[in-house]
N, C-alpha and C positions, 0 to 999 in steps of 0.2 A: 503494499499502500504506499502510496506516494504523499507525504505530509510535505506542507510548505511551511517553512520556519520565518522568522521575523524579517529575514532579509529576503525573502522570496525564493530560497533555494530549495530545491525537491529535495527531501531524505527519504532514502529508502528503510521502511523498518520492516522487519520479519515478525511475522503473527507466529507465536510456536504454537498456540493452543491447540490446533489439530493435528499438530506432531506427538505433543503428549496424550491427546485422546489416541491415538495410534497405538502408541506405548504401552500405555494402559490395556487397551484391549488385546493386545499381544500377549502381554504380561498374564491375563487372565486366562486366553486361550491355552498357554501352556501348561499352568498351576492346573487347570481342571482336566487336561489332555494326559498329564503325566500320570501314568500308575505306579502306586506306592507298592513295593514287592516284598515281601518277609523272605529271605534268601533261604532260613530254615525250613519253609515250609516248599520249597521251589524243589529241593534235591528229588533226584530220581527215585523215590521209595515207592514201594508199589505196596501200601497198605492192603491189608485184610479188609473185608466187608463184615458190618455186624447190622443185625436190625434192631437192636435195641442199643441204647445209650443217648446222649444229649450233645447238641453242639457247643462246643466249647468257645466262650469269649476268649480273646488272647489279652494276657494280661503282660505288663511291661516288664516285670521281674520273672516271667516265666523262663525256667530252663527247658530247651527241646534238646532231647537227645536222639539222633537217628543211627538207627542200627541199621546197616547196610547188607544188601544178600550174600557177600562174601565175610560176613562177620564183624567187618570194621565198623567203629563208634566214629560218628561226625557229631562235634560240639561247637558251635559258634563256627560254622563253616571251614572246620580244618578236623583232619582225621587225629584223633587222640588216642593214648595208648590206655590201659585200664588203670594204672598209677595215675596219670594226668585228669582222667575224668573224676578220679575219688578226692584228687588234691582239688579240683574245681568246687566240686561238689561240697566238700568239707568248708572252703570259703564262703559259699553261699549258705550253708547251714548256720555258720557264724553269724552273719548278718541276718539272718530271718529263716528259723527253722518250719515256717509254715510256706516257705518257697515253693509255687507249683512247678512240678515236674512231668513233662510229656515225654513218654517214649515211644517213638515212632519207628516200627521194625517192618522191615519188608517182611510180604506173606510167607515167602521162601525162607526165610532165615531160619536156623537151628533155635528151636526152645532156649537151649542153653545160654545163648548169646544174649536175649531177652532177659532171662534170669538174673545174669551178670551184671547187668546196667541196672536192673532192679537192686541187686546185691549191693550194689556201689552207692545207690541212694540211699537204703537202710544203714548202711555202715555209717553214713555222714551224718544220719538224723534225719532225712526229710523223707516225711511220710506219705506227702501231700501228692500222690503219683497218678497219672492217667496213661491209658493206652490209647495212641493215636490209629482210628480206624476210619475207612470209608462208609458214608450213611447208603444202605441198599436200597437202589431204586424200586 
């Protein structure tokens, strides 16, 4: 837009309002379009199906233990040994003994591997355990 000053000289003024509106709309679009993923639940674990059970609401302090088909244990996106698992669970139990723990075991994993993860929770003093399953359709 051209504006004349007192000397009669035209000054150019850039109107930033439409550009700011476009930036805000883009910001809103990207915030809405972004999907927030839970990496612990995105692992390739083929969970067993169950007819009974309830849908859990995810809690901030929840510990998710994934037992893979080959018996390896994944905690916080990394494979851990049994000693590391016990150490992590002991630290969590010291902060809050009621920390919820969900054990997600592949449906083809040996029962012994699931029991080992449950035993690690029990020895750490964590008794608020859940087993992850898929809902039967």
